[in-house]
C-alpha positions as CSV (number, residue, x, y, z in Angstrom):
1,E,102.0,84.0,92.5
2,A,105.7,84.8,93.3
3,P,108.4,83.0,91.2
4,K,110.0,79.9,92.8
5,G,113.6,79.9,94.0
6,P,115.7,81.8,96.6
7,P,114.2,85.1,97.7
8,G,117.2,86.9,96.3
9,K,116.3,85.9,92.8
10,W,112.6,86.8,92.9
11,I,113.0,90.3,91.6
12,D,115.2,88.9,88.8
13,A,112.4,86.7,87.7
14,A,110.0,89.6,87.9
15,T,112.1,91.7,85.6
16,T,112.1,88.8,83.1
17,E,108.5,87.8,83.3
18,H,107.0,91.2,84.1
19,G,109.1,93.5,82.0
20,D,106.1,95.3,80.6
21,L,105.0,96.0,84.2
22,L,108.3,97.6,85.0
23,D,108.0,99.8,82.0
24,I,104.5,100.9,83.0
25,I,105.6,101.5,86.6
26,R,108.5,103.6,85.4
27,E,106.5,105.7,83.0
28,S,103.5,106.1,85.3
29,L,105.4,107.1,88.3
30,G,108.1,109.1,86.5
31,L,110.8,107.1,88.2
32,R,114.4,107.4,87.0
33,S,116.4,104.7,88.8
34,F,116.1,100.9,88.6
35,R,116.1,100.7,92.4
36,E,113.0,102.8,92.6
37,V,111.2,100.9,89.9
38,A,112.2,97.5,91.4
39,E,110.9,98.6,94.9
40,E,107.6,99.6,93.4
41,A,107.4,96.3,91.5
42,R,108.1,94.4,94.7
43,R,105.3,96.2,96.4
44,F,102.9,95.6,93.5
45,L,103.8,91.9,93.2
46,K,103.9,91.4,97.0
47,L,107.5,90.1,96.8
48,P,109.9,90.2,99.8
49,R,112.7,92.6,99.9
50,S,116.0,91.2,98.7
51,E,119.3,91.7,100.6
52,R,121.2,92.1,97.3
53,Q,120.6,94.3,94.3
54,S,119.4,92.7,91.1
55,S,121.8,92.6,88.2
56,P,121.1,95.6,85.9
57,T,121.9,93.3,83.0
58,L,118.7,91.4,83.6
59,V,116.5,94.4,83.1
60,R,115.1,95.1,79.6
61,P,115.7,98.6,78.2
62,T,112.9,100.8,79.6
63,V,110.5,102.8,77.4
64,P,111.7,106.5,77.2
65,A,109.5,108.8,79.2
66,G,107.0,110.7,77.1
67,S,107.6,108.4,74.1
68,Q,105.0,107.1,71.7
69,K,105.3,103.6,73.1
70,A,104.8,104.9,76.6
71,A,101.6,106.7,75.4
72,L,100.4,103.5,73.8
73,R,100.9,101.6,77.1
74,L,99.1,104.2,79.2
75,F,96.1,104.2,76.9
76,A,96.1,100.3,77.0
77,I,96.0,100.1,80.8
78,S,93.2,102.7,81.1
79,N,89.5,101.9,81.2
80,P,86.3,102.8,79.2
81,I,84.7,106.1,80.4
82,G,81.2,104.8,81.1
83,G,80.2,105.4,84.7
84,T,83.5,107.0,85.6
85,A,84.8,110.4,86.7
86,V,85.4,111.3,83.0
87,E,81.7,110.9,82.2
88,T,80.8,113.0,85.2
89,Y,83.3,115.7,84.3
90,L,82.0,116.0,80.7
91,Q,78.4,116.0,81.8
92,R,79.1,118.8,84.3
93,R,80.5,120.8,81.4
94,G,77.2,120.3,79.5
95,I,78.3,117.4,77.3
96,S,75.5,114.9,78.3
97,R,75.8,113.0,75.0
98,I,79.4,111.8,74.7
99,H,80.1,110.6,71.2
100,D,83.8,109.8,71.7
101,D,84.0,106.6,69.5
102,G,86.5,105.1,72.0
103,S,89.0,107.9,71.8
104,L,88.6,108.7,75.5
105,R,89.5,106.5,78.5
106,F,89.7,106.8,82.2
107,H,92.6,106.1,84.6
108,P,91.6,106.1,88.3
109,R,95.1,106.8,89.7
110,C,97.1,108.6,87.0
111,Y,100.4,109.7,88.3
112,Y,101.3,113.4,88.3
113,R,104.6,115.1,89.2
114,A,105.0,118.8,88.9
115,D,108.7,118.5,88.2
116,E,111.5,116.0,88.8
117,H,112.0,117.4,92.3
118,S,108.4,117.2,93.4
119,P,106.6,114.2,95.0
120,T,104.4,112.0,92.9
121,E,100.6,112.5,93.3
122,T,97.7,110.4,91.9
123,W,94.5,111.8,90.5
124,P,91.8,110.4,88.3
125,A,92.4,111.4,84.7
126,M,90.8,111.5,81.3
127,I,93.1,109.9,78.7
128,A,92.6,110.9,75.1
129,R,94.0,108.9,72.2
130,V,96.1,110.9,69.6
131,T,96.3,109.2,66.2
132,D,97.7,109.9,62.8
133,L,95.7,109.9,59.6
134,D,95.9,106.1,59.4
135,G,94.5,105.6,62.9
136,R,97.7,104.6,64.6
137,I,98.2,105.9,68.2
138,T,101.0,108.4,68.3
139,G,100.4,109.9,71.7
140,V,97.9,110.6,74.5
141,H,96.6,113.7,76.2
142,R,95.9,113.6,80.0
143,T,93.4,115.8,81.8
144,W,93.7,115.3,85.6
145,L,90.3,115.6,87.3
146,D,89.1,116.7,90.7
147,P,86.7,113.9,91.8
148,G,84.9,115.9,94.4
149,D,84.8,119.5,93.3
150,F,83.5,121.5,90.3
151,D,83.9,125.2,90.3
152,R,83.6,127.8,87.6
153,K,87.4,128.5,87.6
154,R,88.9,125.0,87.1
155,L,85.7,123.5,85.6
156,G,86.4,120.1,87.2
157,K,90.1,119.9,86.5
158,A,92.4,118.9,89.4
159,P,94.0,121.8,91.4
160,L,97.4,121.3,89.8
161,D,99.7,123.8,88.1
162,T,99.4,122.0,84.8
163,P,96.3,119.7,84.9
164,R,96.6,119.0,81.1
165,R,99.7,117.3,79.6
166,A,100.4,115.4,76.4
167,M,102.9,112.8,75.7
168,G,104.1,111.1,72.5
169,D,104.1,112.5,68.9
170,L,101.4,115.2,68.6
171,L,102.7,117.3,65.6
172,G,100.3,116.9,62.7
173,N,98.1,114.5,64.6
174,A,94.9,114.8,66.6
175,V,92.3,113.2,68.8
176,R,89.7,112.0,66.3
177,F,85.9,111.4,66.6
178,G,84.2,109.6,63.8
179,V,85.5,108.5,60.4
180,V,86.3,111.2,57.9
181,D,84.9,110.9,54.4
182,D,85.0,114.3,52.6
183,V,84.0,116.7,55.4
184,L,85.8,117.4,58.7
185,A,85.4,119.8,61.6
186,A,88.7,120.6,63.4
187,G,89.5,122.7,66.5
188,E,91.7,123.0,69.5
189,G,90.3,121.6,72.8
190,L,88.7,118.3,73.5
191,E,85.8,119.9,75.3
192,T,85.3,122.3,72.4
193,M,85.0,119.6,69.9
194,L,82.9,117.3,72.1
195,S,80.5,120.2,72.6
196,L,80.0,120.4,68.9
197,R,79.9,116.6,68.7
198,H,77.1,116.8,71.3
199,V,74.8,118.5,68.8
200,L,76.4,117.1,65.6
201,P,77.2,113.4,66.5
202,T,77.5,112.3,62.8
203,L,80.0,115.0,61.7
204,P,83.6,113.7,61.9
205,M,85.7,115.9,64.1
206,A,89.3,116.3,65.3
207,A,90.8,118.0,68.4
208,A,94.4,119.2,67.8
209,L,94.8,120.1,71.5
210,S,96.4,123.5,71.0
211,A,96.3,126.4,68.6
212,S,99.8,125.7,67.3
213,H,99.0,122.0,66.7
214,L,95.7,123.0,64.9
215,A,97.7,125.2,62.5
216,A,100.0,122.2,61.8
217,M,97.4,119.5,61.6
218,L,97.7,117.1,58.6
219,L,94.6,117.0,56.4
220,P,93.3,113.7,55.1
221,T,93.3,112.8,51.4
222,G,90.0,113.3,49.7
223,L,88.9,116.1,52.1
224,R,86.5,118.5,50.3
225,R,85.3,120.8,53.0
226,L,87.0,121.8,56.3
227,Y,85.2,123.5,59.2
228,I,87.5,125.2,61.6
229,A,86.0,125.6,65.1
230,R,88.0,128.5,66.2
231,D,88.5,129.8,69.8
232,A,87.7,133.5,70.1
233,D,91.2,134.7,70.9
234,A,94.4,135.8,69.1
235,A,95.9,132.3,69.1
236,G,92.7,131.0,67.6
237,D,92.7,133.6,64.9
238,A,96.3,132.8,64.0
239,A,95.7,129.1,63.9
240,Q,92.6,129.6,61.7
241,A,94.6,131.8,59.3
242,I,97.4,129.3,58.9
243,L,95.2,126.2,58.5
244,T,93.0,128.0,56.1
245,Q,95.9,128.9,53.9
246,R,97.2,125.3,54.0
247,A,93.8,123.9,53.2
248,E,93.0,126.3,50.3
249,A,96.4,125.6,48.8
250,V,95.2,122.0,48.1
251,N,91.7,123.0,47.0
252,I,89.8,122.3,50.2
253,E,86.9,124.7,51.0
254,V,87.3,126.2,54.5
255,I,84.3,127.5,56.5
256,P,85.0,128.9,60.0
257,L,82.7,128.1,62.9
258,S,82.6,130.9,65.4
259,P,81.3,130.7,69.0
260,Q,79.3,133.5,70.6
261,L,81.5,133.5,73.7
262,G,85.1,132.2,74.2
263,D,84.6,128.7,72.8
264,F,81.9,126.2,72.0
265,N,81.9,124.6,75.4
266,E,81.2,127.9,77.0
267,D,78.4,128.4,74.5
268,L,76.9,125.0,75.4
269,Q,77.1,125.6,79.1
270,I,75.6,129.1,79.0
271,F,73.1,128.9,76.1
272,G,72.3,125.2,76.0
273,S,72.0,122.5,73.3
274,D,69.2,124.0,71.3
275,A,70.9,127.4,70.9
276,L,74.1,125.8,69.9
277,R,72.3,123.6,67.4
278,A,70.6,126.7,66.0
279,A,73.9,128.5,65.7
280,M,75.4,125.6,63.7
281,R,72.4,125.6,61.4
282,L,73.3,129.2,60.4
283,Q,77.0,128.4,59.9
284,L,77.0,125.0,58.1
285,A,76.8,124.8,54.4
286,P,73.2,124.0,53.4
287,E,74.0,120.5,52.1
288,D,75.9,119.8,55.3
289,F,72.9,120.9,57.4
290,V,70.8,118.3,55.8
291,R,73.6,115.7,55.9
292,F,74.7,116.2,59.5
293,L,72.6,118.6,61.6
294,H,69.2,117.4,60.4
295,R,70.2,113.8,60.6
296,S,71.6,114.4,64.1
297,T,68.3,116.1,65.2
298,V,66.3,113.2,63.9
299,T,68.6,110.6,65.6
300,A,68.5,112.5,68.9
301,G,64.7,112.7,68.8
């Protein structure tokens, strides 16, 4: 319901009562001026256009674009992934059992702008929660999706120049699946780690989102063994070497997990779940096979 009073004051009331909405509109659309944000707010709230401009002094300070607070708000307004394009996207990539522990969400019309001079587009998107070691959200990662097409080149991502983007504070942090005790598997991409999670749903995992962020990922206190799910390329080799050195310096045992092809999602798609599970049986420490792989097999059965 629109605020009461002269039409010229309605947008002023909206800025006071719906300040969070203005911040979300600004961040989602990538708008820079108050006039643009106010116009979109009028449309959303179905308010009439005013003949005068609102006083800028009535507008709360907006959330900086790409900030941690903006990331938190984007995750909050997104939806669970069940029955959405995110679930379909992951299943098409061979991940039929999605053990995401609430770290993934779906936004049906996530705004995308190639640059500040380009028009705004809307695409469905997978929103991944980036957290620190204490579980606080520090950022999000967006993967824009093509709702109608899945080809071997884009693998279901939207036909955009940069269909993946992160916002917030990523350095040292990660998208986390499961609660870490003394063993952790860490790697780069979401699909890589979700592919391993598909066959090892009880093994805690973390996706650092890039090779450089994997190398810099902070390690939890009490960690005894670290599995590094490397990508088979030069950047993956470098990230593994740096993270191994950092982990061994604090007496953490490091065991690399190596895919047969480029990464573990490619392995899952080409060879299937049973082959990936068999490969993990050969690479896990014997006690972790019993603890994670055997338990996961029994649970799946």
